[in-house]
N, C-alpha and C positions, 0 to 999 in steps of 0.2 A: 467570398469564402475561398480559402486556399488550404493545402494540406501537404505536408512533409512526411513520408515514410522513411523512418531513421533507423539505422543499424550501428551500434557501437563496433569500432573496428576489431577489438580482440575478444570480448566477452560474446559477441553476436546478439546481444540483447537488442530486441526490437520494440518500437513504440511508434506512434503516430501523433504528430502535432497539428492541430487545426487552428487556422486564424479566421476569426469572423470580423468584418469591418462594417461598421455603421454608415449611414448616409452622411453623417457629420465628419466621418474620417477616423473616428476612434477605433481602436483595435482591442481584441480580447482573444486570449490564446487558451486552448485546452488541449489535454493529452488523454489518449486512450491507448489501448493495446495494438496489436498489429491488426491493420484495416486493409482489406483488398481493394483493389482500385475500382472494381466493378461495383462494389457495394457503396463506394462514396458517392455515387451519382444521386442515390435516394436522399443524401444530406442536403442537397440543394433545395428541397422542398422548403426550408426554413427561410430561404432568401425572400425579403420582402416582409417577413413577419417581425413583431417586436421582439427585442432581446430578452424580454421577460417571459417569452412563451415557452418556458422549460416543460410544461406538461405536454404541449404539442410535439416537442421533441422527443420526450420518453415514450409517447404513444406511437408515434411515426416511425421510430427507429428502434422499437422494442425488440425486434428480431437480430438487431446488430448491436449488441451491448458495448463493444468497444467504440464503435462510431457515436453512439448515443451518449457515451461518457465524455468523449472529446468535444462534440458539439455543445452540449449543455454546459460543460465546464468553460468552454470559450465564451459562451453567451453570459455566464455569470461573471466573469472577469470583465468583459465589455460593460456589463451594467455598473459594475463597481467603478470601473474607470470614468464612465460617463459621469457619475455622481461624485466624482473625486473623493472616494473614500476607500479604505482598505477593504478587500473582500470579506474579512471577518466582521467588518462592520456592516457591511451590506447584508451579510447573513444573520443579522440581529444583534451584533455587538459582542465584544469579548467576555468570556466567563472566567478567563485566566490571562496572565500576562507574560507566560512563557509556556512553550509546549514541549512536552516530553518526546525524546526522540529515541528510535531503536535502530541500530546500526545492522543492515542486512549484509552480513559478510559473504563473499564468494568462497572464501576458505579461511579456516582458523588463523592462518598465517598473517592475514590482513588486520588483525585485532591491534597491533601496535600503530598501524597508520591511522586506523579509526580512533584510537585514543588521543593521538596527537591532534586530531580534528575535534576533540572535545566530547567524544561519545562515551558513555559509561554503561550502556546496555547493549547487548548484541545477540544476534541469532547464531545458533550452532546447529548445523545439519547433522542428523543421526548418520552413522557410517552405513553404507550399503550392506544389505544382507544377502549372503549367497543362498541359493535355494536349498542346498543340502546340509547347511551348517546347522549345528544343534543351538536350540534356543538359548541355552544358558551361557553358551560362549558368546552368542551375540549380544546378549544382556552385558556380559563382562567388556565386550569391546565398546558398547555405548558408554559404560561407566568410565572406562579408561579414557575415552574421548573427552569427556566431561571433565575429568581429573586433569588431563594434559591442558585443556583450554584454561582452566582456573589457574594453573601454574603460569601459563603464558600471559593471561589477562591481569592477574592480581586477584587479591581476595576480595576487593570492592566491586569488582565487575559483576554485573547481573546478566543472566542468561535466559533466553528462550530457546528451548530444545525443538527444533524443526524437523518433522518427519516427512512433510511435503506429501501426505497421503500415501506413503509407501508401504505401510504396515496393515496387517491384518487385525481386526479389532481385539482378538484374543492375545497376539502377540504386543500390541500397543499396551494394552492393561497391565501386562507383565512389565514391560519397560517403566511405565509411569510408576508402578509400586516399587520398582527397584531404585529410582532416582529421587524418591520423596525427600530423603534427607539431604539431597543436594539443593533442594529448594529452587528448581527453575521458576522464572516468573509465570510461565504457563508452557504447556505441551501443545505445540502448533500443529494443526492438521495431521493428527496421528493416523488417520485412515480415511480414504476415499469413500468407504461405506458408512453413510450417514443415517441409516435407519435407526428407529427408536431402540430397538434390541441391542444392536451393536454399540451404541454410543452410551445408553444406560449402564451396560455391562462396564463400559470404561469409566465413566465418572462417578459411579456408585464404589468402585473397587480401589480408588486412589484419592488422596487428597490434593494432588497436583492440578491446577486448573487446566481446562482444555480450551483451546482456541480453535475456531472452525469458521468457514466461510469464503475462502479465497476463490472458490470456484463457482459460487452461487450468485445468480443474478435476479432471482424471483424473490421478491420481498415476502411473499407466502412462505418460501422455504425457510427463511430466517425467522419467520414467526413461528413456524412449527418447531424449530429447534428449541426455541425460547419457552414456547409453551410446555414442552415435553421435558423440560429442565435438562437439556442434553448438553449445554454450552455455557462455558464461564466466561469466554471474551470472544465477542464477535468480531469476524475478521473479513469484511467486505473487501474485494479488490477495487483499488482505484483504477486499474487498467479496464474494468469491466462495469463498474458502477459510478454514476455521476456523483458529485457532491450533493446534488439535490436529492437522489434517491439515497446515499448514505445518511443523509440527515432523517429521512423517513424511517430508515431501518433503525437508527439510533433512538428515535422517539419510541419505537416499540421496545426496544432492548431496555431503555430506561424504566419502563413500567415493570420490568422483571428485575431491576437492580443489577443489570448486566453492563459491563464496560464494552467500549468499542475501541478497536486498535486497527485501523485500516491497513490491509495488505498492500504493499507495494513493491514490485520488481520492474518498474519502468524507468522512465527518463526523469530529468530534474524539474520540468514543468509539473509534472504530477507530484513531486516532492513539495513544491510550494503550494499547491491545491490543498495537499494533506496538511500541512501546517497551518494554512487559513482555516480550513474546516475544524481542526483540533481546538483552535482558539475559540470557536463559537459552540462547541458541542459540551454539555453539562457532563455526559458520562463518558467522555473521550479519556483514553488511558495513554497510549503512545502512537506516535507515527513512524512506522518502518521507513528507513531510507537505504536504498541499495547503494553499497560502496564497492565498485569495480576494483580489482587488483591492479589493472594495468593502468600505467600513466597516461596512455593515449586516450583511454576510455574516460578517465577522471577529467583530462583536458578537454575533451568534447563536450562533456556535461557543463563544464564552467564556462566555456565559449558560448553555449547556447543561452545560459543565464547573463550574458553580457559581462562576464568576468566573475561573478559571484559564486562562491564555493558552497556546496552542501556541507554544512559543519554545524557543530553544537557549541555550546558553552557550558561546560560541567553537566552535560547530558540533556541541555535544553535548548530550544531555539527561541530567542526574543522576538516579540512581535514588532513588526516594522510599520511605522505610520505613514505609508505611501500608498497611493491608489492602487486598486486591483490586486494583483499578486506581489506588489512591492518590489519588482525586479524589472530590468529592461531586457527584454526578448531580442537576441542578435538574429534576424532573419538571414543575414549572410552566412552565419555559421549552420543555421537549419539547411540552407540550399547547399552548403559545402559538404555536409555529411548525409545528404538525403540519397537514398536508393532510387526514390521517385518522387516527384512533386505532382500533386493532383490539383 
């Protein structure tokens, strides 16, 4: 087992790539969020176990969700490589032949570059709110930001309004009602307060779908949100939840007729895992792909994927019939950009 702690040169985005190698010499790669070197030692307990021992990894590394995600995903990639099938086939086979993508923009000005890469749906961060500003003035600034983005992106562009948990539930409800006629795909993480009272107030006062889940790692927390009818789009983070765990979350969401759109703000290997997962989930909606503004950051991500570029074709990623993740990971690039190798 080997790991690289990575940091993009300009955006500062951090993520960790883990490689597991079988006795036969086959490799599998996984990605998680930022992992401290001290915590990585506990991952070595999986050495000597079968690559299909995903439940052991989940239970053993339950207190370190980013590490559990990276190791478990690497083991899944290894298993698919050994059996010479794409990961989506190892997960049960494709239920679709292309995967919808959502460009996670660092800034609205990046929409032109994203459209050139084939993306048709985008995230738009809500403007920050000053503590002393009037609520109506803030609502007006959000609506102006959406109108400016639509003029920049064109009438056919779709948009997710991303609050990143920055709003209070009451303010989020006011914003949601104000933007109903603009028809965002959903309102993402409107508030970090995820109590029943707060979320029901939001979901019952607006027709805008609500997406929640990027900070959650406990399956029971997702189950409670679904049971209470407090969420319209489930958003488990690929940095904190393995493909294996997200499949379990998606199975629960499917019984409530709720779609799954994994949150992703990490690296390119995470993107590949998200696409493979999306191909195999019945209730999958879209996979978020972070698109940095910096050319150096984009070059780093492409080099890690062996020259492949995170791009779409008319808003979708076509499935690749190659083993595992379908790309060749460049370990020299990983070492070149690593802050630390474990």
